[in-house]
N, C-alpha and C positions, 0 to 999 in steps of 0.2 A: 504493500499499499504506500509506503514511504517513497519507494522508487517511482511509483505511478505519479505521486504528487510532484516529485521533482521534475519528471518528464513533462507533466502538465504545466508546471511553472516555466519550463524552458520554452514550451510551445507558446504560452501567453507572451513571454518576453520577445520571442521571435516575431509573433504577430504584431505586437506594438511597434517593433522596430520597422517592419515592412510597411505598416500603416503610416508611420512617420515619414518614411522615405517616399512613399507614394503621394502623400499630401504635399510634400515638398515639390515633387515632379509636376503635380497637377497645378500648383501655384505658379511655378515658372512657366508652364505651358500656357495658362490663361493670360498671364501678364504679357508674355511674348506675343501671343495671338493678337491681343489688343494693340500692341505696338505696331505689328506688321500690317494691321488692318487700317491704320491711319492713312490719310491721303498723302500723296506725293510719291513719285517714282524716280526722282533724280538721284544721281550718285550720292550727293550730300545727304539727301533724305535717307537713303539706304544706310549710309555710314552712321548717321545719327541713331537709326533704329538699332544697329548692331551695338553701338556704345551703350544705348539704353538697356538692351538685353544683357550685356555683360555686367553693367552696373547693378541691375536688379538681381542677377544670379549671384554676384559676389555678396550683395547685401543679405540675400536670403540664406546663403551658405554661412555667412557670419552669424546670423541669428540662430540658425540651426546648430552651429558649433557651440554657441553660448549656452543654448538649452541643454545640449548633450553634456557639456562640462558641468552644469549645475546638477543634472541628473546623476552624473558619476560621483560628484561630491556628496550629494544627499544620500547615496547608497552606503556610505561609510557607516558601519554599525555603532560608531562612537555615541555614547550617551553619558550625560552628567546627572548628578542628583545633588539636591541642596541639603545640607545639614542644618536642622533647625535649632541652633543654639538658643535662640530667643525662647522657644518653647521649653527646652530642657532647663533653662535658668529660672524662668518665672513660674512655671507650672509645677514646681516641686518644692519640697521643704529644704531648709538650710543644710540638711544632711548630705545633699548631692554636691555641695560646693567642692569638697576635696577631690571627688571623682572628676568633676568638671575642670578643675585646675590641672589635673593630670592629662585630661583629654585635649584641653585648649589652653596650654600654658601661656601662649602669646596674648591671650585676652585678660590675663590676671597679672598685672605688674607686681613684682615682688615686694615693693615698698608699702603695699596696702595689706592690711590684715583681713582675716575673714569677716570680721565684724562689718567692714565697709560693704562687702558683697551681701551680707545678710540684710543689712539696712536697705540696700538697693532693691532687694527682692520684695520688701514691704513698702517701699516708697510709693505714695499715692500717684504722683505724676508718672512714674515709671510704669505702674500698673495700668494707668489710663492709656499710655502709649502702646503698651502690649495688647490691651483689649482692642484698640483700633487696628493694630497689625493683624490680629487674629480674625477680626471681622472682614478685613480686606483681603487677606492672604490665607484663608483657611486651607486652600488647596494650591500647591505650587506646581502641579504636574504640567500645566500649560507653559509656565515660564521655564520649567526644566527642559521641555521639548524644544522651545525656541533657543534656549541657551546651548543645548546640544548642537543644534544647527549652526549656531555661531562658531562653536569650536571645531566643527567639521571644516568650515571655511578657513579658520585660523590654521588648522593642521595642514590643509591643502597648500596654503601659501608659506607656512613656516613649519615644516614637518618635524623639526626637533623641539617644538613647543611642548612643554609639560602641560597635561590637563590638570588644572589646579583643584585643590580641595575648596569647595564652595560652601561658605558658612553664612547664614543669615543672623542678624542681630538687630537691636535697637541702639540708637546713639544720640538720644536727646535732640532729634530733628536737626542734626548738624548738616545742613545742606551744602556746606563746603567740602564735606567728606562723605559723599553718598556711597561710594564704593572704593575699595582699596585692592589693587592688583599687584601681587608679588610673583616671584618665580613659580611657586607651587601653591599659592594661596590667593583666594578671592573672597573678600568680605563684602557683604551687601547689607546696608542699613535699610531695612524694610520700612522704617518709620519716615523715610524721606521719599517714599513712592506711593503715598496713600491717595493721591488725586489732588489736583490743584485747588479744588473747592472744599477740601476737607476742613471741618471746623477747627482742628488743631493748628491749622496754618494761618488762622486769622491774625492779621497784623503783619504778616510777612509781605514785602512788596511784591506786586504782581509779576514783575519780570523774573523774580526768583521762584515764586510760587507756581508759575505755569510749568516749570520743569519738574516739579515734585509729583510726578505721575509715572505709573508703571510702564506706560507706552515708551518712555525714554530709558528704561532700564537696560535694554540690550545696547543701545547707543552709548550709554554710560560705561558699560563694561568694555565695549569696543574702543572707546576713547582712552580708557585707562590702559588697555593692552597696547594701543598705539603709542602712548606716552612711555611705556615700558620698553618697547622695541625700537623706537626711533631715536637716534642719537640727539643729545641736547644741542641747542644753538651754538654755533661756533663763534658768534659775535652778538652784540646787543642792538644791532640796527633794527629799525622798524620792519624793513624788508625781510630780514632773517626771521623775525618773530612771526610775520605773516605767513611765510612759507612753511615754517615749522607747524603752525596750526593747519595750514593747507594740506600738508602731508598726512596729518592725523585724520582729517576728513576724507582725503582720497583713500586712505587705508580702509575706512568705513565703507566706501563704495565697493571694495572688493570683498570684505568679510560680512557685510550686511547688504547683499545685492538686491534684496527684496524690500528694503526699507526706503521710505521716501526721503528726499533731501531735507525737508523741513524737520523731520525727526532727527536726522543726523546732527544738524546744527542747532536743534531746539528752537525753531522759529514757529510762529503761527503761519497759517496759509497767507494772510495779508502781508506778513513780514517777508516771506520768501518771494512773494510777487513784487514787493517793493525793491528788494535788492536786485532782482532780475531786471526790472525796468530801469533801475538807476545805476547799473554797473559802470556804464561809461562815465556818468557824473562823479561817482565815487573815485574812480581811477584818475580822472582829470583833476580832481581836488588834491589827491595825493601827489601828483606830478607837479602841479602849479605851486604847491606849498613846500615842495622839495622835502617831503617826509621820509622818502625811502631809506636814506642813509643816515638819518638822524638817530641818536641813541637816547632821546628824551623819554624817560619812563612814563611821562604824562600821555604819550601817544598810545601806550599799551592800555592805559585806563580808558582813553577816549574811544578806541576803535577795536580792541581785542578782548577786553574783559566783559562778562555779562553786565548789562546795564539797561535801564529803561529805554535809552536811545543812544545813538552815537553822537559825539560832540564835534560837529563841524564848526560850531558857532555861527550857524546860518539859520535862516528862517525854516529850512526843511528839517532841522533837528528833531522836532517832535513827531515828525512823520516816519523817521527812520528807526529801525531796530538797533539794538546793540550789536557788537561783534562784527561790524561790516568788514573789518580788516581780515577776519577769518574767512569770510566769504570770498574776498579778492584773492587771498592766499590759495584757497581751494581751486579757484579758476586758473590760477597760474600753474599749479601742479598738474591739473587736468590738461592744460594746453601743452605742458612739457611732455606728458605721456603721448598725447595725440601726435605731436611733431617728432617724437623719438620712440616709436613703438618697439624698436628692437632692444631698448634698454630694459634690463630686468628690474623687478621690484626691489631686489636687494640693492642694486646700484642706485635706484631712484631714492631710496630711503637714506643712503649715505652721501648722496650728491650735495655739495655745498649750496647754500641758498643763492649765491651769486651765479654759479655755473648753471644751476637749474633755471634761474630767471633768464639768463642769457639765451639758453637753448629752448626755452618755452615759446619764444616769439609771441608772447602774450599780447593780444589786442582785445579789449572788451567788446562784447557784442553790442551792436548798435540797433 
């Protein structure tokens, strides 16, 4: 029976492959037929049709290869699971603390006595946070599945990457440290992903609160992985900082291929539309004000750090989202890849900001 099932599986896989190939052939045939049926019989017209046919074929082959590549990556049996430290700590008596200290020594600084942790178990605010976490994240299987997919792509591009031990906890809604990624450890503060409208976030500025949502969790993990894998800036120029952030976002393009751009950069739909429409204006401002090679830390705050808006000191400030420098850096890195497709990801990551910028031939979309 097992052998029959295996043969049946092979037949289904073969059928799916043939179906995919035939659909591709049919698509090329239909588009080609429409091209050839258009009016005009001159040599130029015929040549144009041939070029169109070639272009369409290459495009469809590219799409098909991309789909096949994704399918191969997703076939990887790799899976991850979350260790619910938060449940183990708060849902038990003080008697569990010695065992937890042995199991999670990195979460218990030695300078603190057990009494500190016992008091934390009973603290009203901590229990309120934990109740909110339980209500929002009673079942993490969906997030585990999505995180498994993320690490399949990470392993594809970085085969030597260790799959980290993933531990969930609460951390006083410290939105500056939502996740921590180390060589073999990933910590996730679930109390920073309860949803932007959660009552516990009342009083937190909107531009920060909007990112405290589980839809940004994978992007957060991907960003922390990127920070871990990409070498730090070689200098302090504004251009170098922009490209560093751009590399991190470009890496998200690869390891989160199904995620929307606005999720990767933590923008709303209106904000992503604004930067797309104003890319030329942003770049023109940076050039005219000679910002690229300045090392003024104020530029980081104005254009790279999360903020309610970017600070051009112009009338359009209130319309703009924060972090527009990250967006420009992202476009520069994508332009570099587009104009240098033969360069490997490993080389891209290590390329200096100046060399990358020079080879990117970046021109904002008009």
